[in-house]
Structures are given as C-alpha cells and as structure tokens.
C-alpha positions in Angstrom: -1.7 -7.3 23.5 0.4 -5.0 21.4 2.3 -6.0 18.3 4.2 -4.3 15.5 2.9 -4.0 12.0 6.4 -5.6 10.5 8.5 -8.0 12.1 11.6 -10.2 11.2 11.1 -13.8 11.7 11.5 -17.2 10.0 9.8 -17.7 6.6 9.2 -21.4 6.0 9.3 -21.0 2.3 12.5 -18.9 1.9 13.8 -20.9 4.7 15.6 -17.9 6.4 14.6 -14.9 8.5 13.0 -12.0 6.6 11.0 -8.9 7.3 7.2 -9.8 7.2 4.0 -8.1 7.5 1.6 -8.8 10.2 -2.1 -8.9 9.7 -5.2 -10.3 11.7 -7.1 -12.8 10.0 -10.6 -11.9 9.5 -13.8 -14.1 9.7 -15.0 -14.9 6.3 -18.7 -15.6 5.3 -19.8 -19.0 5.9 -20.5 -21.3 3.0 -24.0 -22.3 2.3 -22.7 -25.7 0.8 -20.9 -26.8 3.8 -22.3 -30.0 5.4 -23.0 -28.5 8.8 -24.9 -25.7 7.3 -27.1 -28.1 5.0 -27.7 -30.0 7.9 -28.9 -27.0 9.9 -31.1 -25.8 7.1 -32.9 -29.2 6.9 -33.3 -29.4 10.7 -34.7 -25.7 11.1 -37.1 -25.9 7.8 -40.7 -26.8 8.4 -42.4 -26.9 11.9 -40.5 -27.4 15.0 -38.0 -25.2 16.9 -34.4 -24.4 16.7 -32.3 -27.5 17.0 -30.0 -26.7 19.8 -30.6 -25.2 23.3 -29.9 -21.2 23.7 -26.4 -20.5 24.9 -26.5 -19.9 28.9 -24.3 -17.7 30.7 -22.2 -14.8 29.4 -19.7 -14.1 26.5 -16.3 -15.4 27.1 -13.7 -12.9 28.5 -11.0 -13.5 25.9 -11.1 -14.1 22.2 -8.8 -16.3 20.1 -6.5 -14.2 17.9 -5.1 -15.5 14.7 -2.2 -13.9 12.9 -1.0 -14.3 9.4 2.4 -13.2 8.2 3.3 -12.1 4.7 6.8 -12.5 3.7 8.4 -9.3 1.8 11.1 -11.6 0.1 8.8 -14.2 -1.6 5.4 -12.7 -1.0 4.0 -16.0 0.6 1.5 -15.8 3.4 1.6 -18.3 6.4 -0.5 -18.5 9.5 0.3 -19.6 13.1 -1.7 -21.2 15.7 -4.1 -18.8 17.4 -3.8 -17.7 21.1 -6.3 -16.1 23.5 -6.0 -12.4 24.2 -8.4 -9.9 25.9 -7.3 -7.0 23.6 -5.3 -7.1 20.5 -3.8 -3.9 18.7 -1.0 -3.2 16.3 1.7 -0.6 17.1 3.7 1.5 14.7 7.3 0.3 14.9 
C-alpha cells in the first residue's frame, strides 16, 4: 500500500480539516516492569523449560500497520486503528 507523507484530513483537536504529516508507529522497547514480563521472568527462572509451546507453522503473510498523524496547525498527534497490509511505503506527493 502506498500513502503520501502529508494528507489533508480532519483533526479531532482543531475540529476542522488541516494538513497533517503521516508517520508509521514504531515498536518501542517492552517494559521490564509490566505484569506480563514480571510473570514471564518468574516462570522462566530456575529449573524447567519455556512456559509456552514453540510457535508452529509460518509467519503471517500480512502485518498490522499503525499510522499516526501530526496536525500542522496545533501540533497534536493522533493515531487511527491499524489495518493489515502486505507492504507499506510512503510516496512523495
């Protein structure tokens, strides 16, 4: 899927249509203090194997794409619901 770097769309903060910069959301480092990570560390510590079975099969053919929009007027960033796409790239408009 191709998408332009700038797009005119509705800003929920300004309550009007403005030019917005489009950027892809990047995965951030997982927190070591999250409850799931603390439980994972407790289960894998000491003797015993990995707590879950190894994933069978292959990787999914599509990845979920999350996009964030930055309003040029107010500077606020908002994010929309992700969708699946095999390929994603930005075009110069």
